[in-house]
C-alpha positions in Angstrom: -21.7 20.4 4.1 -22.4 20.1 0.4 -19.0 21.9 -0.3 -17.3 19.3 1.5 -19.0 16.5 -0.6 -18.2 18.3 -3.6 -14.6 18.6 -2.8 -14.5 14.9 -1.9 -16.2 14.0 -5.2 -13.7 16.2 -7.3 -10.8 14.5 -5.5 -12.1 11.0 -6.2 -12.8 11.8 -9.8 -9.2 13.2 -10.0 -7.9 9.9 -8.6 -9.9 7.8 -10.9 -8.9 9.8 -14.1 -5.2 9.7 -13.0 -5.5 5.8 -12.4 -7.2 5.3 -15.8 -4.2 6.7 -17.5 -1.9 3.8 -16.0 -1.0 0.9 -18.1 -2.2 -2.5 -17.2 1.2 -3.4 -16.0 1.5 -0.6 -13.6 -1.8 -1.4 -12.0 -0.7 -4.9 -11.5 2.4 -3.8 -9.8 0.3 -1.5 -7.5 -2.1 -4.3 -6.7 0.6 -6.9 -6.0 2.6 -4.6 -3.8 -0.7 -3.5 -2.0 -1.8 -7.2 -1.3 1.9 -8.1 0.0 2.0 -5.2 2.5 -1.7 -5.7 3.6 -1.2 -9.5 4.1 2.2 -9.3 5.7 0.9 -6.4 8.0 -2.1 -8.4 9.3 0.1 -11.6 9.9 2.7 -9.6 11.7 -0.1 -7.9 13.6 -1.7 -11.1 14.9 1.9 -12.7 15.4 3.8 -10.0 17.0 1.0 -7.4 17.9 1.4 -8.1 21.6 5.1 -7.4 21.5 5.6 -4.6 19.0 4.0 -1.3 18.4 2.2 -0.7 14.9 5.0 1.7 14.2 7.5 -1.3 14.3 5.2 -3.5 12.4 4.9 -0.8 9.7 8.6 -0.5 9.4 8.8 -4.5 8.9 5.9 -4.4 6.3 7.9 -1.7 4.4 11.0 -3.7 4.4 9.3 -6.9 3.3 7.3 -5.1 0.5 10.2 -2.9 -0.8 12.5 -6.2 -0.8 9.7 -8.0 -2.8 9.3 -4.9 -5.1 13.0 -4.6 -5.7 13.6 -8.4 -6.0 11.0 -8.6 -8.6 11.7 -5.6 -10.6 15.5 -5.5 -10.4 16.5 -9.2 -10.2 13.8 -11.2 -11.8 12.5 -8.9 -14.8 14.6 -8.6 -17.8 14.5 -4.7 -17.6 13.9 -2.6 -14.5 11.5 0.1 -15.0 11.3 2.9 -12.5 7.5 3.4 -13.2 7.0 -0.2 -12.1 8.7 0.4 -8.9 6.8 3.7 -8.4 3.5 1.9 -8.7 4.7 -0.6 -6.2 5.6 2.0 -3.9 2.5 3.8 -4.3 0.7 0.5 -3.6 2.8 0.0 -0.4 1.6 3.5 0.7 -2.0 2.7 0.2 -1.6 -0.6 2.0 -0.1 1.4 5.0 -3.0 3.7 5.1 -5.3 0.7 5.1 -3.1 -1.0 8.0 -3.0 2.1 10.1 -7.0 2.2 9.8 -7.0 -1.4 10.8 -4.6 -0.6 13.9 -6.8 2.3 14.7 -9.9 0.3 14.8 -8.4 -2.3 17.1 -7.2 0.4 19.4 -10.7 2.0 19.6 -12.3 -1.4 20.1 -10.4 -1.9 23.3 
């Protein structure tokens, strides 16, 4: 059991060191994409959760967030940076993980 906790601690420290190397702009892109995906996922879950499965809601969340990322980085910004788009996509992936945990908790609570 101690070996498992040591591996988890090492993995968390690796992620923290990797995130500390990011520029402030990339962290903001990550956070904005994460927030857009999480909020849209929760709203869609409450509105369409009785009709659609979590898989279809996740697809809608991906389209909404990817459209927001591409709209902001390719259309609004003066120069599109692939690292900003990548940071946004990583934020989207993080939000999908949180949403799947949210949906799993709802299913298990029934």
